[in-house]
C-alpha positions as CSV (number, residue, x, y, z in Angstrom):
1,M,70.4,83.0,114.1
2,I,72.2,80.1,115.7
3,S,72.7,80.6,119.4
4,I,75.3,78.4,121.2
5,I,76.1,78.0,124.9
6,V,79.0,75.8,126.0
7,K,80.1,75.0,129.5
8,F,83.8,74.1,130.0
9,Q,85.0,72.3,133.2
10,V,88.7,73.4,133.5
11,K,91.4,71.8,135.5
12,P,92.0,73.8,138.7
13,E,95.6,74.4,137.8
14,S,94.5,75.9,134.5
15,A,91.5,77.9,135.7
16,D,93.3,81.2,136.0
17,S,95.2,80.9,132.7
18,F,92.3,79.6,130.6
19,P,91.5,83.0,129.1
20,E,95.0,83.2,127.7
21,V,94.7,79.6,126.4
22,T,91.6,80.7,124.4
23,R,92.7,84.2,123.4
24,E,93.8,83.4,119.8
25,F,90.7,81.2,119.2
26,T,88.5,84.0,120.5
27,K,90.1,86.7,118.5
28,A,89.9,84.7,115.2
29,T,86.3,83.7,115.8
30,R,85.2,87.3,116.6
31,A,86.7,88.3,113.2
32,E,84.7,85.7,111.2
33,P,82.0,87.0,108.9
34,G,78.6,86.2,110.4
35,N,79.8,86.0,114.0
36,K,77.4,88.0,116.1
37,W,79.1,87.5,119.5
38,F,81.6,85.2,121.2
39,E,81.7,86.0,125.0
40,W,83.3,84.1,127.8
41,S,82.2,84.2,131.4
42,R,83.6,82.5,134.5
43,S,81.2,81.0,137.0
44,I,80.9,82.8,140.3
45,E,79.9,79.5,142.0
46,N,82.6,77.3,140.4
47,P,85.8,79.1,139.5
48,N,86.8,76.1,137.4
49,E,83.8,76.5,135.0
50,Y,83.8,78.8,132.0
51,V,80.7,79.5,129.9
52,L,80.9,80.6,126.3
53,L,77.9,82.4,124.7
54,E,78.2,82.6,120.9
55,A,75.9,83.4,118.0
56,F,76.2,83.3,114.3
57,D,74.2,84.2,111.2
58,D,72.4,81.0,110.1
59,D,74.8,80.3,107.3
60,A,78.0,81.2,109.2
61,A,78.2,78.5,111.9
62,A,79.3,75.7,109.4
63,D,82.2,77.9,108.3
64,H,83.2,78.4,111.9
65,V,83.2,74.7,112.7
66,N,85.2,73.9,109.6
67,S,87.8,76.6,110.1
68,E,91.4,75.9,110.9
69,H,91.3,78.2,114.0
70,F,88.3,76.2,115.3
71,A,90.3,72.9,115.2
72,N,93.4,74.6,116.6
73,G,91.4,76.2,119.4
74,L,89.8,73.0,120.5
75,E,93.2,71.3,120.6
76,S,94.7,74.1,122.6
77,M,91.9,73.7,125.2
78,R,92.0,69.9,125.4
79,P,94.8,69.5,127.9
80,H,93.2,72.0,130.2
81,L,89.7,70.4,130.4
82,V,88.4,67.9,133.0
83,E,85.6,66.5,130.7
84,T,83.9,66.9,127.4
85,P,82.2,70.3,127.3
86,K,78.4,70.5,127.5
87,I,76.6,72.4,124.7
88,L,73.3,73.8,123.7
89,S,73.0,74.8,120.1
90,R,69.7,76.1,118.8
91,Q,68.2,78.0,115.9
92,V,66.5,81.1,117.4
93,E,64.4,83.9,115.9
94,G,65.9,87.3,115.8
95,E,69.2,88.9,114.8
96,D,70.5,90.4,118.1
97,W,69.8,90.6,121.8
98,D,66.3,91.7,122.8
99,R,65.4,93.9,125.8
100,M,64.0,92.1,128.8
101,G,60.3,92.9,129.0
102,E,60.0,92.1,132.7
103,L,62.7,94.4,133.9
104,Q,62.7,97.8,132.2
105,I,65.1,100.5,133.3
106,D,64.2,104.1,132.4
107,Q,67.2,106.1,131.1
């Protein structure tokens, strides 16, 4: 599995509307074969920072990056960003989220 984390620094005037800016890109990516998850979060410490957690089957990430909606999505974000996003992209073992061993909750 390929796990990707991206941090986006958004212009203050775009921070509240950024989810709408990325809506079509998010919807199209979630519908891709091989997409495991594509989840946005907003920082509680910096309201102008969004974090994207995404994962793909090993052979699906290249199709994602080469898709038309990927190019369109990046271009739609560009005018709303302060700087080039920061990214971590790694090959990881597993196919899904694991349970945290250090904090078990009995249900």
